N, C-alpha and C positions, 0 to 999 in steps of 0.2 A: 549346480548354480554354476554360471557360466563366467569365465574370467575374462577380464575387461583388457583388450590389446590396445596398447597406445601405439600411437604411430611414431614412427622412429625421432621425429622431432622432439620429443620429450627424454630423449638418451640423454644421459649425466654429460657424456664426453660431446654432443653436439652442442649443449648447451654453454657448455665452458669456450667452445669454441667460438661461438657467437659471441659470448661476453669478450674474450680476449680481442676479436676483431674490433667489436665496438670500442672497448678502452683503446685501444692501438688508432682507429681511426680518430677518437674524441681528440686523442691528445695532440696529434699533427694536425687537426682543424686550428687547435687553440695556439700551436708554434706558429702555424700560418697565418693565424690573423695577429700574432705579436708580430711576425716579420710585416706583413704587409702594415701594421699601426706604423711602424718605424720607416718604413718605405713611402707612406704616403705622401709626403712633401714631395718627393721625385715622381709619383704618380698622378697628381693632382692636377697638372696642367694637360696631360694626355686625357683624363676623364673630362676635362672641363674645355676643351678646344670647341666642340659643338657649340657649346652653351654661350662662350666668347665669339665667335664665327657669326652666330644669329646677332646678338645684342651689340656687336662691333665694339666692343672693347670695354663695355660697362663693368663696375666690380660689382663683385658680389656683397651683398647687405646683410650683416647679421645682427638682429635687433637686441641679444641677449649677451652677456660674455660667455656662458657656458655652451651657446648654440654651436660654434666652431667647433668643439670638442665632441659634441656629440654628431656632426657631421663625419667627423674624423672616425670615428668609433663604428658609427653605422656605414659607411663606406667601406671601410676597411673587413668588417663583419661580411659583408653582403659579397666582395669580392672573395674572402676566402673562402666562402658559400660556394660560391659559383666554380671555384676552381677546384675545392674538394669533392664535391657533390659527385662528379661523372666517377671518382677513383671509388668512392662508395659503392655507387651502383654497380659498376663491373666488377669490383669485386665480390657483391653480394649475390649478383646473379650467377657468376660463376661459382661462389660456393653453394647455390641451391641445388646444384646436380646430386648433392651427395644426400639430399631429402627426399629424393625420388624412390 
């Protein structure tokens, strides 16, 4: 009976390293999301400048009370994702060398 040789990716130390990297990345993502959530009132005019330039100063209209909160949550989430995703990709591609 032949013994099955698994690739190096299933080694325990590699899986622990991947888990540690993911925990660090996810925690930094949530910290960045909270930071952008609190800084969003200062960032919002810069994000809405093209909109106000096209519509010549017409205000935004929110049809429900919670819609403004969801706009802030969604926009800060996507900003945090856009900022942190390159760091995840660069670090994961850099760490992928040891899998070969």
